DSSP file (Angstrom, degrees, kcal/mol; ACC not computed):
  #  RESIDUE AA STRUCTURE BP1 BP2  ACC     N-H-->O    O-->H-N    N-H-->O    O-->H-N    TCO  KAPPA ALPHA  PHI   PSI    X-CA   Y-CA   Z-CA
    1    1 A X              0   0    0      0, 0.0     2,-0.1     0, 0.0     3,-0.1   0.000 360.0 360.0 360.0 124.8  122.1   53.7   82.3
    2    2 A X        -     0   0    0      1,-0.2     3,-0.1     0, 0.0     2,-0.0  -0.342 360.0 -65.8-100.2-175.6  121.0   55.2   79.1
    3    3 A X        -     0   0    0      1,-0.1    -1,-0.2    -2,-0.1     2,-0.1  -0.322  64.4 -88.2 -69.9 158.5  118.8   53.9   76.4
    4    4 A X        -     0   0    0      1,-0.1    -1,-0.1    -3,-0.1     2,-0.1  -0.372  44.0-112.1 -67.6 141.7  119.8   51.0   74.3
    5    5 A X    >   -     0   0    0      1,-0.1     3,-1.6    -3,-0.1    -1,-0.1  -0.402  26.6-113.2 -72.6 155.0  122.0   51.6   71.3
    6    6 A X  T 3  S+     0   0    0      1,-0.3    -1,-0.1    -2,-0.1    -2,-0.1   0.834 114.2  45.5 -61.6 -35.6  120.4   50.9   67.9
    7    7 A X  T 3  S+     0   0    0      2,-0.0    -1,-0.3     0, 0.0     2,-0.0   0.306  81.9 133.7 -91.6   9.2  122.7   48.1   67.0
    8    8 A X    <   -     0   0    0     -3,-1.6    -4,-0.0     1,-0.1     0, 0.0  -0.330  44.9-157.4 -65.9 137.9  122.5   46.3   70.4
    9    9 A X        +     0   0    0      2,-0.1     2,-0.2    -2,-0.0    -1,-0.1   0.556  61.5 104.0 -91.3  -8.7  121.9   42.6   70.3
   10   10 A X  S    S-     0   0    0      1,-0.1     2,-0.3     0, 0.0    -2,-0.0  -0.527  74.6-122.1 -76.7 141.0  120.5   42.4   73.9
   11   11 A X        -     0   0    0     -2,-0.2     2,-0.5     1,-0.1    -2,-0.1  -0.652  23.7-123.4 -80.8 133.8  116.7   42.0   74.1
   12   12 A X        -     0   0    0     -2,-0.3     2,-0.2     1,-0.0    -1,-0.1  -0.680  27.0-141.3 -81.1 123.3  114.9   44.7   76.0
   13   13 A X        -     0   0    0     -2,-0.5     2,-0.4     1,-0.1    36,-0.2  -0.583  17.3-110.7 -86.1 148.1  112.9   43.2   78.9
   14   14 A X        +     0   0    0     34,-3.5    36,-0.3    -2,-0.2    -1,-0.1  -0.629  35.8 175.7 -74.2 127.6  109.5   44.5   79.9
   15   15 A X        +     0   0    0     -2,-0.4    -1,-0.1    34,-0.1     3,-0.1   0.356  46.4  91.9-117.3   2.9  109.8   46.2   83.3
   16   16 A X  S    S-     0   0    0      1,-0.2     2,-0.1     0, 0.0    -2,-0.0   0.037  89.0 -50.5 -85.5-163.1  106.3   47.5   83.8
   17   17 A X        -     0   0    0      1,-0.1    -1,-0.2     0, 0.0     2,-0.2  -0.362  62.8-104.0 -70.3 149.7  103.3   46.1   85.4
   18   18 A X        -     0   0    0     -3,-0.1     2,-0.2    -2,-0.1    -1,-0.1  -0.490  34.0-140.1 -73.9 143.3  102.2   42.6   84.4
   19   19 A X     >  -     0   0    0     -2,-0.2     4,-2.2     1,-0.1     5,-0.2  -0.591  22.8-111.3 -97.9 165.3   99.2   42.3   82.1
   20   20 A X  H  > S+     0   0    0      1,-0.2     4,-2.1    -2,-0.2     5,-0.1   0.855 119.3  55.1 -62.8 -35.9   96.4   39.8   82.3
   21   21 A X  H  > S+     0   0    0      2,-0.2     4,-2.5     1,-0.2    -1,-0.2   0.910 107.4  48.5 -64.8 -42.7   97.6   38.2   79.1
   22   22 A X  H  > S+     0   0    0      2,-0.2     4,-2.6     1,-0.2     5,-0.2   0.916 110.4  52.0 -63.7 -43.0  101.2   37.7   80.5
   23   23 A X  H  X S+     0   0    0     -4,-2.2     4,-2.5     1,-0.2    -1,-0.2   0.912 110.5  48.7 -58.4 -43.5   99.7   36.2   83.7
   24   24 A X  H  X S+     0   0    0     -4,-2.1     4,-2.7     2,-0.2     5,-0.2   0.928 111.9  48.2 -63.3 -46.7   97.7   33.8   81.5
   25   25 A X  H  X S+     0   0    0     -4,-2.5     4,-2.3     1,-0.2    -2,-0.2   0.931 113.7  47.3 -59.8 -46.6  100.7   32.8   79.4
   26   26 A X  H  X S+     0   0    0     -4,-2.6     4,-2.2     2,-0.2    -2,-0.2   0.919 113.3  47.5 -62.0 -46.5  102.8   32.2   82.5
   27   27 A X  H  X S+     0   0    0     -4,-2.5     4,-2.0    -5,-0.2    -1,-0.2   0.924 113.2  48.3 -63.0 -45.4  100.1   30.1   84.3
   28   28 A X  H  X S+     0   0    0     -4,-2.7     4,-1.7     1,-0.2    -1,-0.2   0.900 111.0  50.7 -63.9 -41.4   99.5   28.0   81.2
   29   29 A X  H  X S+     0   0    0     -4,-2.3     4,-2.6    -5,-0.2     5,-0.4   0.912 111.2  48.1 -61.9 -42.8  103.3   27.4   80.6
   30   30 A X  H  X S+     0   0    0     -4,-2.2     4,-2.2     1,-0.2    -1,-0.2   0.847 107.0  56.3 -70.3 -32.8  103.7   26.3   84.2
   31   31 A X  H  < S+     0   0    0     -4,-2.0    -1,-0.2    -5,-0.2    -2,-0.2   0.885 115.5  38.7 -61.6 -38.0  100.7   24.0   84.0
   32   32 A X  H  < S+     0   0    0     -4,-1.7    -2,-0.2    -5,-0.1    -1,-0.2   0.892 134.5  17.5 -79.5 -42.3  102.3   22.2   81.1
   33   33 A X  H  < S-     0   0    0     -4,-2.6    -3,-0.2    -5,-0.2    -2,-0.2   0.523 101.2-121.4-115.5  -8.9  106.0   22.2   82.2
   34   34 A X     <  -     0   0    0     -4,-2.2     2,-1.9    -5,-0.4    -1,-0.1   0.022  42.6 -61.2  85.1 162.4  106.0   22.8   85.9
   35   35 A X  S    S+     0   0    0     -5,-0.1     2,-0.3    -4,-0.1     3,-0.1  -0.500  92.1 115.3 -84.8  72.8  107.7   25.7   87.9
   36   36 A X        +     0   0    0     -2,-1.9     5,-0.2     1,-0.2    -3,-0.0  -0.902  58.6  20.0-135.1 164.1  111.4   24.9   87.0
   37   37 A X     >  -     0   0    0     -2,-0.3     4,-2.2     1,-0.1    -1,-0.2   0.913  62.2-170.1  41.9  71.4  114.2   26.6   85.1
   38   38 A X  H  > S+     0   0    0      1,-0.2     4,-1.8     2,-0.2     5,-0.1   0.794  77.6  57.0 -65.1 -31.0  112.9   30.1   85.3
   39   39 A X  H  > S+     0   0    0      1,-0.2     4,-1.1     2,-0.2    -1,-0.2   0.928 112.8  39.7 -68.4 -43.5  115.4   31.6   82.9
   40   40 A X  H  > S+     0   0    0     -3,-0.2     4,-3.1     1,-0.2     5,-0.3   0.819 109.8  62.1 -74.6 -27.9  114.5   29.2   80.0
   41   41 A X  H  X S+     0   0    0     -4,-2.2     4,-2.3     1,-0.2     6,-0.4   0.916 101.8  50.7 -59.4 -44.2  110.8   29.5   80.9
   42   42 A X  H  <>S+     0   0    0     -4,-1.8     5,-0.6     1,-0.2     4,-0.4   0.858 116.5  41.8 -64.5 -34.4  110.8   33.2   80.2
   43   43 A X  H ><5S+     0   0    0     -4,-1.1     3,-0.7     2,-0.2    -2,-0.2   0.936 117.2  44.3 -77.6 -47.7  112.4   32.5   76.8
   44   44 A X  H 3<5S+     0   0    0     -4,-3.1    -2,-0.2     1,-0.2    -3,-0.2   0.800 110.7  54.0 -71.0 -29.6  110.4   29.5   75.7
   45   45 A X  T 3<5S-     0   0    0     -4,-2.3    -1,-0.2    -5,-0.3    -2,-0.2   0.661 109.3-120.6 -78.3 -14.9  107.1   30.9   76.8
   46   46 A X  T < 5 +     0   0    0     -3,-0.7     2,-0.2    -4,-0.4    -3,-0.1   0.529  61.9 146.5  86.5   6.0  107.6   34.0   74.7
   47   47 A X      < -     0   0    0     -5,-0.6     2,-0.7    -6,-0.4    -1,-0.3  -0.545  50.5-139.1 -74.3 141.3  107.3   36.4   77.7
   48   48 A X  S    S+     0   0    0     -2,-0.2   -34,-3.5    -3,-0.1     2,-0.3  -0.337  70.4 103.5 -95.8  51.8  109.5   39.4   77.5
   49   49 A X  S    S-     0   0    0     -2,-0.7     2,-0.1    -7,-0.3   -34,-0.1  -0.888  74.9-106.4-129.8 156.2  110.4   39.1   81.1
   50   50 A X     >  -     0   0    0     -2,-0.3     4,-1.9   -36,-0.3     5,-0.2  -0.448  35.4-110.6 -79.3 160.4  113.5   38.0   83.0
   51   51 A X  H  > S+     0   0    0      1,-0.2     4,-2.6     2,-0.2     5,-0.2   0.865 116.5  55.2 -59.3 -38.3  113.4   34.6   84.8
   52   52 A X  H  > S+     0   0    0      1,-0.2     4,-2.7     2,-0.2     5,-0.2   0.910 106.8  50.4 -61.8 -43.2  113.5   36.2   88.2
   53   53 A X  H  > S+     0   0    0      2,-0.2     4,-2.1     1,-0.2    -1,-0.2   0.888 110.8  48.9 -62.8 -39.6  110.4   38.3   87.4
   54   54 A X  H  X S+     0   0    0     -4,-1.9     4,-2.3     2,-0.2    -2,-0.2   0.925 111.9  49.6 -64.2 -44.0  108.5   35.2   86.2
   55   55 A X  H  X S+     0   0    0     -4,-2.6     4,-2.8     1,-0.2     5,-0.2   0.939 112.8  45.5 -59.3 -49.5  109.5   33.3   89.4
   56   56 A X  H  X S+     0   0    0     -4,-2.7     4,-2.5     1,-0.2     5,-0.3   0.884 111.2  52.9 -65.3 -38.2  108.4   36.1   91.7
   57   57 A X  H  X>S+     0   0    0     -4,-2.1     4,-1.8    -5,-0.2     5,-1.6   0.928 113.4  44.0 -61.6 -44.3  105.2   36.6   89.9
   58   58 A X  I  <>S+     0   0    0     -4,-2.3     5,-1.9     3,-0.2     4,-0.3   0.951 117.0  44.6 -64.4 -50.0  104.3   32.9   90.2
   59   59 A X  I  <5S+     0   0    0     -4,-2.8    -2,-0.2     1,-0.2    -1,-0.2   0.867 123.1  33.3 -65.8 -38.3  105.3   32.6   93.8
   60   60 A X  I  <5S+     0   0    0     -4,-2.5    -1,-0.2    -5,-0.2    -2,-0.2   0.669 135.0   8.2 -96.0 -18.1  103.7   35.7   95.1
   61   61 A X  I  <5S+     0   0    0     -4,-1.8    -3,-0.2    -5,-0.3    -2,-0.1   0.684 122.0  42.4-132.9 -36.2  100.5   36.1   92.9
   62   62 A X  I   <S+     0   0    0     -5,-1.6    -4,-0.2    -4,-0.3    -3,-0.2   0.677  71.8 115.0-101.5 -17.7   99.6   33.3   90.6
   63   63 A X    > < -     0   0    0     -5,-1.9     3,-1.2    -6,-0.3   -36,-0.0  -0.279  62.8-138.2 -55.9 133.9  100.1   30.1   92.6
   64   64 A X  T 3  S+     0   0    0      1,-0.2    -1,-0.2     3,-0.0    -2,-0.0   0.731  97.4  58.7 -68.8 -20.5   96.8   28.4   93.0
   65   65 A X  T 3  S+     0   0    0      2,-0.1     2,-0.4     0, 0.0    -1,-0.2   0.249  73.3 122.1 -95.4  14.5   97.5   27.4   96.7
   66   66 A X    <   -     0   0    0     -3,-1.2     2,-0.6    -5,-0.1    -6,-0.0  -0.629  60.2-135.8 -75.5 128.6   98.0   31.0   97.9
   67   67 A X        -     0   0    0     -2,-0.4     2,-0.3     2,-0.0    -2,-0.1  -0.769  24.4-168.3 -87.6 124.5   95.6   31.9  100.7
   68   68 A X        +     0   0    0     -2,-0.6     2,-0.2     2,-0.0     0, 0.0  -0.786  41.2  32.6-110.4 152.9   94.1   35.3  100.3
   69   69 A X  S    S-     0   0    0     -2,-0.3     2,-0.1     2,-0.0    -2,-0.0  -0.546  95.8 -19.1 104.2-167.1   92.1   37.3  102.8
   70   70 A X        -     0   0    0     -2,-0.2     2,-0.2     1,-0.1    -2,-0.0  -0.317  67.0-105.9 -75.9 157.1   92.1   37.7  106.5
   71   71 A X        -     0   0    0      1,-0.1    -1,-0.1    -2,-0.1     2,-0.1  -0.511  38.0-112.5 -79.4 153.5   93.6   35.1  108.9
   72   72 A X     >  -     0   0    0     -2,-0.2     4,-2.1     1,-0.1     5,-0.1  -0.287  24.7-108.1 -79.1 169.4   91.3   32.9  110.9
   73   73 A X  H  > S+     0   0    0      1,-0.2     4,-2.6     2,-0.2     5,-0.2   0.860 120.4  54.7 -66.3 -34.5   90.8   33.1  114.6
   74   74 A X  H  > S+     0   0    0      2,-0.2     4,-2.1     1,-0.2    -1,-0.2   0.901 109.1  47.7 -65.0 -41.1   92.7   29.8  115.1
   75   75 A X  H  > S+     0   0    0      2,-0.2     4,-2.3     1,-0.2    -2,-0.2   0.911 112.1  49.5 -65.6 -41.9   95.6   31.2  113.2
   76   76 A X  H  X S+     0   0    0     -4,-2.1     4,-2.2     1,-0.2    -2,-0.2   0.907 110.7  49.8 -63.1 -42.5   95.6   34.4  115.2
   77   77 A X  H  X S+     0   0    0     -4,-2.6     4,-2.6     2,-0.2    -1,-0.2   0.895 109.7  51.7 -62.7 -40.1   95.4   32.4  118.5
   78   78 A X  H  X S+     0   0    0     -4,-2.1     4,-2.6     1,-0.2     5,-0.2   0.919 109.6  49.8 -62.0 -43.3   98.4   30.3  117.3
   79   79 A X  H  X S+     0   0    0     -4,-2.3     4,-2.2     1,-0.2    -2,-0.2   0.917 112.3  47.2 -61.6 -43.3  100.4   33.5  116.6
   80   80 A X  H  X S+     0   0    0     -4,-2.2     4,-2.2     2,-0.2    -2,-0.2   0.902 112.5  48.9 -67.3 -41.3   99.6   35.0  120.0
   81   81 A X  H  X S+     0   0    0     -4,-2.6     4,-2.0     2,-0.2    -2,-0.2   0.915 113.0  47.3 -65.8 -42.1  100.5   31.8  121.8
   82   82 A X  H  X S+     0   0    0     -4,-2.6     4,-3.1     2,-0.2     5,-0.4   0.881 111.9  50.4 -65.5 -36.9  103.8   31.4  120.0
   83   83 A X  H  X S+     0   0    0     -4,-2.2     4,-2.4    -5,-0.2    -1,-0.2   0.891 109.8  50.1 -67.7 -38.4  104.7   35.0  120.6
   84   84 A X  H  < S+     0   0    0     -4,-2.2    -1,-0.2    -5,-0.2    -2,-0.2   0.886 117.5  41.4 -64.0 -38.3  103.9   34.6  124.3
   85   85 A X  H  < S+     0   0    0     -4,-2.0    -2,-0.2    -5,-0.2    -1,-0.2   0.897 131.2  22.0 -73.7 -44.4  106.2   31.5  124.4
   86   86 A X  H >< S-     0   0    0     -4,-3.1     3,-0.8     1,-0.2    -3,-0.2   0.686  87.9-157.4-104.3 -22.8  109.0   32.7  122.2
   87   87 A X  T 3<  -     0   0    0     -4,-2.4    -1,-0.2    -5,-0.4    -2,-0.1  -0.466  58.8 -35.0  75.9-151.0  108.9   36.5  122.3
   88   88 A X  T 3  S+     0   0    0     -2,-0.1    -1,-0.2    -4,-0.1     2,-0.1   0.142  91.2 137.6 -94.9  19.4  110.4   38.6  119.5
   89   89 A X    <   -     0   0    0     -3,-0.8     3,-0.1     1,-0.2    -3,-0.0  -0.424  29.8-178.1 -71.1 138.2  113.4   36.3  118.9
   90   90 A X        +     0   0    0      1,-0.2     2,-0.4    -2,-0.1    -1,-0.2   0.778  69.3  52.5 -96.7 -39.9  114.3   35.6  115.3
   91   91 A X        -     0   0    0      2,-0.0     2,-0.5     0, 0.0    -1,-0.2  -0.795  66.4-157.4-105.0 139.5  117.1   33.2  115.8
   92   92 A X              0   0    0     -2,-0.4     0, 0.0     1,-0.1     0, 0.0  -0.961 360.0 360.0-115.1 129.7  116.9   30.1  118.0
   93   93 A X              0   0    0     -2,-0.5    -1,-0.1     0, 0.0    -2,-0.0   0.391 360.0 360.0-114.7 360.0  120.2   28.6  119.3
């Protein structure tokens, strides 16, 4: 993939790290309109990002209900009990 040609009609998307301003714009837009239609969200909000990038940023970093930090002892105990019961199985038949 080379650089875009001068007469290209496609908009060049920002592929670098997210800025605090972009995070603020995305958060405010989602507060008003909700987390739906990611492709149109990126266009209507004025962000120079693709819809998938906006969705992943919201889901993995900006959602207010994301729990950050260490797990509690109760959570660790639950994990250990379930591992003892189920082992390393991924699929249950």
